[in-house]
C-alpha positions in Angstrom: 77.7 -129.3 -44.1 80.8 -127.3 -43.9 81.0 -124.0 -42.0 81.8 -122.2 -45.2 78.5 -123.3 -46.7 76.5 -122.2 -43.6 78.3 -118.8 -43.5 77.6 -118.3 -47.2 73.9 -119.2 -46.8 73.6 -116.8 -43.9 75.4 -114.1 -45.8 73.1 -114.6 -48.8 70.0 -114.4 -46.5 71.3 -111.2 -44.9 72.0 -109.7 -48.4 68.4 -110.5 -49.5 67.0 -108.9 -46.3 68.9 -105.7 -46.8 68.0 -105.6 -50.5 64.3 -105.8 -49.6 64.5 -102.9 -47.2 63.6 -99.4 -48.5 66.6 -97.3 -47.7 65.0 -94.0 -48.6 62.5 -94.1 -45.7 63.2 -94.3 -42.0 60.6 -94.9 -39.3 62.7 -92.6 -37.1 62.5 -89.5 -39.3 58.9 -88.7 -38.5 57.9 -88.2 -42.2 56.4 -91.6 -42.8 53.2 -91.1 -44.9 51.9 -94.4 -43.4 51.8 -92.7 -40.0 48.5 -91.0 -40.8 45.8 -91.7 -38.2 43.3 -94.4 -39.2 40.4 -92.0 -38.4 41.7 -88.5 -39.0 40.1 -85.8 -36.8 38.8 -82.8 -38.8 39.6 -79.4 -37.2 36.7 -77.9 -35.2 34.9 -75.1 -37.0 34.4 -71.9 -35.2 33.4 -68.3 -36.2 32.9 -65.2 -34.1 32.3 -61.7 -35.3 31.1 -58.4 -33.8 31.2 -54.6 -34.0 33.5 -53.0 -31.4 32.8 -49.3 -31.0 31.5 -49.4 -34.6 34.6 -51.2 -36.0 34.2 -54.7 -37.5 35.8 -57.5 -35.6 36.2 -61.0 -36.9 38.0 -63.7 -34.9 40.9 -65.6 -36.4 40.1 -68.3 -33.9 36.9 -69.2 -32.0 36.7 -72.1 -29.5 34.2 -73.4 -27.0 33.9 -76.1 -24.3 31.4 -77.2 -21.7 32.7 -78.1 -18.2 31.2 -81.0 -16.2 29.5 -78.3 -14.1 27.6 -77.1 -17.1 29.6 -73.9 -17.7 30.0 -72.9 -21.3 33.3 -71.2 -22.0 33.8 -69.5 -25.4 36.8 -67.6 -26.7 37.0 -65.4 -29.8 40.5 -64.2 -30.7 41.6 -61.8 -33.4 44.8 -59.8 -33.4 45.3 -58.2 -30.0 41.6 -58.5 -29.2 40.2 -61.4 -27.2 36.6 -61.8 -26.1 35.8 -64.5 -23.6 32.5 -65.7 -22.3 31.8 -67.8 -19.2 28.1 -68.8 -19.1 26.3 -70.9 -16.6 23.8 -73.0 -18.5 21.4 -75.6 -17.1 21.1 -77.7 -20.1 21.5 -77.9 -23.9 18.6 -75.5 -24.7 18.1 -72.1 -26.4 18.4 -69.4 -23.7 19.2 -65.7 -23.2 21.7 -65.1 -20.5 22.2 -61.6 -19.0 25.9 -60.9 -18.4 25.4 -59.0 -15.1 24.3 -62.0 -13.0 26.4 -64.5 -11.0 27.7 -67.3 -13.2 27.6 -65.4 -16.5 30.1 -62.8 -17.7 32.1 -61.5 -20.7 35.7 -60.4 -20.7 37.2 -58.0 -23.2 40.9 -58.0 -23.6 43.3 -55.9 -25.7 46.8 -57.1 -25.3 47.4 -57.4 -21.6 44.6 -55.0 -20.6 41.4 -56.7 -19.4 37.9 -55.6 -18.5 35.1 -57.8 -17.3 31.3 -57.1 -17.5 29.9 -55.8 -14.3 27.6 -53.0 -13.2 28.4 -49.9 -15.2 28.6 -46.6 -13.3 25.7 -45.0 -15.2 23.4 -48.0 -14.7 23.6 -48.9 -18.4 22.7 -52.4 -19.5 25.8 -54.7 -19.3 24.6 -57.0 -22.1 23.5 -60.6 -22.9 24.2 -63.7 -24.8 21.4 -65.4 -26.7 22.1 -69.1 -27.5 19.9 -70.2 -30.4 21.4 -73.6 -31.0 23.1 -75.6 -28.3 23.8 -79.3 -28.8 26.6 -81.6 -27.6 28.4 -80.8 -30.9 27.8 -77.1 -31.5 26.8 -73.8 -30.0 25.4 -70.8 -32.0 24.0 -67.5 -31.1 24.3 -63.7 -30.7 25.7 -61.3 -28.2 26.2 -57.7 -27.2 27.8 -56.2 -24.1 29.3 -53.0 -22.7 32.4 -52.8 -20.5 34.6 -50.1 -19.1 37.6 -49.6 -21.3 40.5 -51.8 -20.1 42.9 -49.0 -21.1 41.5 -45.8 -19.4 38.8 -47.3 -17.2 36.5 -44.3 -17.8 35.1 -44.7 -21.3 32.7 -47.5 -22.3 33.5 -50.1 -25.0 30.4 -51.2 -26.8 30.5 -54.6 -28.4 27.4 -55.0 -30.6 25.9 -57.2 -33.3 28.0 -60.2 -32.1 27.4 -63.6 -33.5 29.1 -67.0 -33.1 28.9 -70.5 -34.4 31.4 -72.9 -32.7 31.8 -76.7 -32.8 32.2 -78.3 -29.3 34.9 -80.9 -28.7 
């Protein structure tokens, strides 16, 4: 065989290889529709709503997680308002947890101003969280609490008629 024949054959094979390639798609551009996960993960569902000093509050985002120590952490965020719960639970069972005992508290935040549930100066009830459904996949319940205003530290913010339903990761 002559070298011209071998070169021609290689050139022909190379030409066929390039012709078979899709030049409109690159694996490097990050827009490959075939890059979808095999088992796509659905976004977790979470809702949280309450009345804050008589005004309706609905969270744009509600998340929850359980630590290995059994602490349930929940966050409800909407606009500048953020409500956080840290609740010490013993197991996945319905329970009512007062927010003025060690291990359970609520935090109310407006922008960068924060207030945490503790004993109120007038001896008023701080509040509680009632967990009605608590499984490894979801937590649901109601809440209410009172905190000193994080802005003036003299008036009391009343968070009432709270409810949540949040998927757990």
